[in-house]
C-alpha positions as CSV (number, residue, x, y, z in Angstrom):
1,M,80.9,83.0,122.5
2,A,80.5,86.0,119.1
3,R,77.8,85.2,116.7
4,N,77.9,86.8,113.5
5,T,75.3,88.1,111.9
6,G,76.1,89.9,108.6
7,S,78.2,92.7,109.5
8,V,77.0,92.8,113.4
9,S,78.1,90.3,115.9
10,H,77.2,89.9,119.6
11,A,80.3,90.0,121.5
12,G,81.3,88.0,124.8
13,P,82.1,90.2,127.7
14,N,86.3,88.7,127.2
15,D,85.9,88.3,123.2
16,G,88.1,91.1,121.1
17,P,90.6,93.8,121.9
18,A,91.4,95.5,125.5
19,Q,90.2,98.7,123.8
20,W,86.8,98.7,121.8
21,L,86.0,101.9,119.7
22,K,82.5,103.2,120.1
23,V,80.5,104.6,117.6
24,D,81.8,108.5,118.0
25,D,85.1,107.4,118.0
26,V,85.2,105.8,114.4
27,A,83.2,109.0,112.9
28,R,85.8,110.7,114.3
29,R,88.5,109.1,113.0
30,L,87.1,108.4,109.4
31,N,85.8,112.4,109.9
32,C,82.3,112.0,109.4
33,S,79.0,111.8,111.0
34,R,77.7,108.8,113.5
35,T,74.9,108.7,110.6
36,F,77.7,107.7,108.5
37,V,79.0,105.0,110.7
38,L,75.7,103.4,111.3
39,T,74.6,103.4,107.2
40,E,78.4,101.5,106.6
41,I,77.6,98.9,109.3
42,R,73.7,98.4,108.0
43,A,76.0,98.4,104.8
44,G,77.9,95.2,105.5
45,R,81.0,97.6,104.6
46,L,81.9,98.3,108.3
47,L,82.2,95.3,110.8
48,A,80.6,95.9,114.2
49,F,80.0,94.3,117.3
50,R,76.6,94.5,119.4
51,V,77.2,95.3,122.9
52,G,73.8,95.4,123.9
53,R,72.1,98.2,122.4
54,H,75.7,100.0,121.3
55,F,78.0,99.4,118.6
56,R,81.4,98.5,119.4
57,F,84.0,98.1,116.7
58,D,87.7,96.4,116.9
59,P,90.5,99.1,116.0
60,S,91.8,96.7,113.3
61,E,88.6,96.3,111.1
62,V,88.0,100.1,111.7
63,E,92.0,100.1,109.7
64,A,91.5,97.3,107.3
65,Y,88.3,99.6,106.3
66,C,90.2,102.8,106.0
67,A,92.5,100.8,103.4
68,S,89.7,99.2,101.7
69,L,88.8,103.1,101.3
70,R,92.1,103.9,100.0
71,Q,92.1,101.1,97.3
72,T,89.2,102.0,95.9
73,R,90.3,105.4,94.7
């Protein structure tokens, strides 16, 4: 069961989509650096799941984040 700790959740093995995104994948989609992605996670603007030491992203959450950026322009 995933438990929410701010913008980082700890995911179970069967939680979420079939294809999780990695930090590098999200950085490529957003055309930004890994550091920016990590900053957005820590700021609570981008939802990430913690799997061990690594962050994973639900593709729909990344799309929602992109949509929120488009709306603020």
